C-alpha positions as CSV (number, residue, x, y, z in Angstrom):
1,M,104.0,70.3,101.8
2,I,102.9,70.3,105.5
3,R,106.7,70.2,106.7
4,D,107.4,73.2,104.6
5,I,105.4,75.5,107.1
6,T,108.1,77.8,108.5
7,L,105.9,79.9,110.6
8,G,106.4,79.5,114.4
9,Q,109.9,77.8,113.8
10,Y,113.0,79.1,115.3
11,Y,116.4,79.0,113.3
12,P,119.2,79.1,115.8
13,G,121.9,81.9,115.0
14,K,124.1,84.6,116.5
15,S,123.2,87.5,113.7
16,V,122.3,91.0,114.3
17,I,118.8,90.3,113.8
18,H,119.0,87.5,116.5
19,R,120.5,89.6,119.1
20,L,117.8,92.5,118.8
21,D,115.2,92.6,121.7
22,A,112.0,90.4,121.1
23,R,110.1,93.7,121.5
24,T,111.9,95.4,118.6
25,K,111.4,92.6,116.4
26,I,107.7,92.3,117.3
27,I,107.1,96.1,116.6
28,A,109.2,95.9,113.5
29,T,107.1,93.2,112.2
30,L,104.0,95.2,113.0
31,V,105.5,98.2,111.2
32,Y,106.3,96.1,108.1
33,I,102.9,94.4,107.8
34,V,101.2,98.0,108.2
35,S,103.8,99.3,105.4
36,L,102.5,96.7,103.0
37,F,99.1,97.9,103.3
38,I,100.1,101.5,102.8
39,V,102.0,100.5,99.5
40,N,99.9,101.3,96.3
41,N,102.5,101.0,93.5
42,F,105.5,99.2,92.2
43,W,108.0,101.5,93.9
44,G,106.6,100.8,97.3
45,F,106.8,97.1,96.9
46,L,110.3,97.4,95.4
47,I,111.3,99.3,98.7
48,A,109.6,96.7,100.8
49,G,111.2,93.9,99.0
50,V,114.7,95.4,99.2
51,G,114.2,96.0,103.0
52,L,113.2,92.5,103.7
53,A,116.1,91.2,101.5
54,V,118.6,93.4,103.9
55,V,116.8,91.8,107.0
56,I,117.2,88.1,105.6
57,A,120.7,88.9,104.6
58,L,121.5,90.2,108.1
59,S,119.8,87.3,109.7
60,K,121.8,84.8,108.0
61,V,118.8,82.5,107.7
62,P,119.2,80.2,104.6
63,V,117.0,81.8,101.7
64,K,116.0,78.3,100.8
65,F,114.6,77.6,104.3
66,I,112.6,80.9,104.1
67,F,111.1,80.3,100.7
68,R,110.2,76.9,101.7
69,G,107.4,78.2,103.8
70,L,105.8,79.6,100.7
71,T,105.1,76.1,99.4
72,A,102.2,75.5,101.9
73,I,100.3,78.5,100.9
74,F,101.1,78.3,97.2
75,I,97.4,77.3,96.5
76,I,96.0,80.1,98.4
77,I,98.3,82.7,96.5
78,I,97.2,81.1,93.2
79,F,93.6,81.1,94.2
80,T,94.0,85.0,95.2
81,V,95.6,85.9,92.0
82,V,93.0,84.0,89.7
83,I,90.2,85.7,91.7
84,N,91.6,89.1,91.3
85,I,92.3,88.5,87.4
86,F,88.8,87.3,86.4
87,M,86.7,89.3,88.8
88,T,88.1,93.0,88.6
89,E,86.4,95.4,86.2
90,G,88.2,97.5,83.9
91,R,89.8,97.8,80.5
92,I,89.1,94.2,79.0
93,I,91.9,92.6,77.2
94,W,90.5,89.3,76.7
95,Q,87.0,87.9,77.2
96,W,85.3,84.4,76.8
97,K,81.6,84.3,77.6
98,F,81.3,85.6,81.2
99,L,85.2,85.3,81.9
100,H,87.1,88.3,81.3
101,I,90.8,89.7,81.8
102,T,91.3,93.3,82.4
103,V,94.4,95.5,82.9
104,E,93.5,96.5,86.2
105,G,92.8,92.9,87.0
106,L,96.3,91.8,86.1
107,S,97.7,94.7,88.1
108,R,95.8,94.2,91.4
109,A,96.6,90.2,91.0
110,G,100.4,91.1,90.8
111,F,100.0,93.2,93.7
112,M,98.1,91.0,95.7
113,A,100.5,88.1,95.1
114,V,103.6,90.1,95.8
115,R,101.8,91.4,99.1
116,L,101.0,88.2,100.4
117,V,104.7,86.8,99.7
118,L,106.2,89.7,101.5
119,L,103.7,89.5,104.2
120,I,104.3,85.8,105.0
121,I,108.1,86.0,104.7
122,G,108.2,89.1,106.8
123,S,106.1,87.5,109.5
124,S,108.2,84.5,109.5
125,M,111.5,86.3,110.1
126,M,110.1,87.2,113.5
127,T,109.7,83.6,114.7
128,L,112.7,82.5,112.7
129,C,114.9,84.8,114.5
130,T,113.3,85.0,118.0
131,K,113.4,82.3,120.7
132,P,109.8,81.4,122.1
133,I,110.5,82.2,125.5
134,E,112.0,85.7,124.4
135,L,108.9,86.2,122.1
136,T,106.8,85.4,125.2
137,D,108.7,88.0,127.5
138,G,108.5,90.5,124.6
139,L,104.6,90.3,124.2
140,E,104.1,90.4,127.8
141,K,106.3,93.3,128.3
142,L,104.4,95.2,125.4
143,L,101.1,94.2,126.9
144,K,102.0,95.1,130.5
145,P,100.6,98.8,130.4
146,L,97.2,97.1,129.6
147,S,97.2,95.0,132.8
148,K,96.3,98.2,134.6
149,I,92.8,97.9,133.2
150,G,92.5,94.2,134.0
151,L,94.0,92.7,131.0
152,P,95.9,89.7,131.8
153,S,99.0,90.3,129.7
154,H,101.2,87.6,130.8
155,E,98.3,85.0,130.1
156,I,97.5,86.4,126.5
157,A,101.4,86.5,125.7
158,L,101.8,82.9,126.7
159,M,98.7,81.6,124.7
160,M,99.9,83.5,121.6
161,T,103.4,82.0,122.0
162,I,102.2,78.7,122.6
163,A,100.0,78.8,119.7
164,L,102.8,79.9,117.3
165,R,105.2,77.2,119.0
166,F,102.8,74.3,118.2
167,I,102.1,75.4,114.7
168,P,105.2,73.1,113.4
169,T,104.3,70.4,115.7
170,L,100.7,69.9,114.8
171,M,101.8,70.1,111.2
172,E,104.2,67.3,111.7
173,E,101.6,65.2,113.7
174,T,99.4,65.8,110.6
175,D,102.0,64.5,108.3
176,K,102.5,61.4,110.3
177,I,98.7,60.6,110.5
178,I,98.4,61.1,106.7
179,K,101.1,58.6,106.0
180,A,99.8,56.2,108.4
181,Q,96.5,56.3,106.9
182,Q,97.8,56.2,103.4
183,A,99.7,53.0,104.5
184,R,96.4,51.6,105.5
185,G,95.1,52.2,102.2
186,A,93.5,55.6,102.6
187,D,93.0,57.5,99.3
188,F,92.8,61.6,99.7
189,E,93.3,62.4,96.0
190,S,90.5,60.6,94.0
191,G,86.8,61.5,93.9
192,N,84.8,64.4,93.8
193,I,84.9,67.2,96.5
194,I,82.3,65.6,98.9
195,Q,84.4,62.5,98.7
196,R,87.7,64.2,99.3
197,V,86.1,66.3,102.4
198,K,84.7,63.0,103.8
199,S,88.3,61.2,103.4
200,L,89.7,64.0,105.7
201,I,87.7,62.6,108.8
202,P,90.3,59.7,109.2
203,I,92.8,62.6,109.5
204,L,90.9,65.3,111.6
205,I,89.8,62.8,114.3
206,P,93.3,61.5,115.3
207,L,94.7,64.9,114.9
208,F,92.0,66.4,117.5
209,V,92.9,63.5,119.9
210,S,96.7,64.1,119.5
211,S,96.0,68.0,120.0
212,F,94.3,67.2,123.3
213,R,97.0,65.0,124.5
214,I,99.6,67.7,123.7
215,A,97.8,70.1,125.6
216,Q,97.2,67.8,128.3
217,D,101.0,67.1,128.6
218,L,101.9,70.6,128.5
219,A,99.5,71.5,131.3
220,L,101.0,68.6,133.6
221,A,104.5,69.8,132.7
222,M,103.8,73.5,133.7
223,E,101.8,72.2,136.8
224,A,104.9,70.1,137.7
225,R,107.0,73.1,137.4
226,C,104.6,75.2,140.0
227,Y,103.3,77.3,137.1
228,H,100.5,79.6,138.6
229,G,100.5,82.5,136.2
230,G,102.3,85.9,135.7
231,S,101.8,87.2,139.2
232,G,105.1,87.3,141.2
233,R,106.9,85.5,138.6
234,T,110.6,86.4,138.0
235,R,112.8,85.5,135.0
236,M,116.3,84.2,134.9
237,N,117.2,86.5,132.0
238,E,115.5,89.8,131.7
239,I,115.3,91.3,128.2
240,H,116.7,94.9,127.8
241,F,117.1,97.4,124.9
242,H,120.5,98.0,123.6
243,R,122.2,100.1,121.1
244,G,121.3,97.8,118.2
245,D,117.6,98.1,119.3
246,A,118.0,102.1,119.0
247,V,119.5,101.5,115.5
248,A,116.8,99.5,114.4
249,A,114.1,101.9,115.8
250,V,115.7,104.7,113.5
251,V,115.6,102.4,110.5
252,M,112.0,101.5,111.2
253,V,110.8,105.2,111.2
254,L,112.9,106.0,108.1
255,F,111.5,102.9,106.3
256,L,107.9,103.8,107.1
257,A,108.5,107.3,106.1
258,V,110.1,106.2,102.7
259,I,107.2,103.8,102.4
260,I,104.7,106.6,102.6
261,A,106.6,108.8,100.4
262,S,106.5,106.0,97.7
263,R,103.0,106.7,97.2
264,Y,103.5,109.8,95.8
265,I,106.4,108.8,93.5
266,P,104.3,108.5,90.4
267,A,103.0,112.0,90.8
268,L,106.5,113.4,90.6
269,F,107.0,112.2,87.1
């Protein structure tokens, strides 16, 4: 399950989505996330789902690989759905003692599940179709105007990119530690919740040690390459907007307009 996390991974390709400027993809991801919270009915989620399906088709990233990332957060989705089903007040359709299921609860649980799935897949598409170095350059370019007020845009972009980049690495390291501890006879599944929490200690301590070792190796590698921050740095390949980015910008505006209009579709019928 740990290896199923796709957030932070890059899937090599030469598709239309891969060729877009990193800034375009970052802004498009933010627009998509905002649109998911604007949606308040079935039609809006349908439009958002179709839009995401088109992007996945254009990116040529295998659908199986994309949906594999949902396995790791399946428990979170189920927990969110259950909470909304049993904790939402409204027209009761089933009740047993203090537990009850309402029509409004089922509707909200369905909306939350779909929103979470689209949110995770939409966010993963940005990292799957963007190289880490391009993501760093794009974030730095977008944050550059804030450097005039003293905000270290390069350092912030670098930290965010490193954090995304090392999610798969740390997950793989966690998987190795769990298997090593299980080979030594560790049991992570039996016992009550307190015993299970205590059983995580043999995992967390080696993981922290490994994380600090990885951070130290990265710092030494950056120092060996004479890294000294964003001031005066140049790039081998500068990022530029192209015609495809202009088309993507128009599509983003139209998509957001359609999402906003979808809020009023029920009122028209």
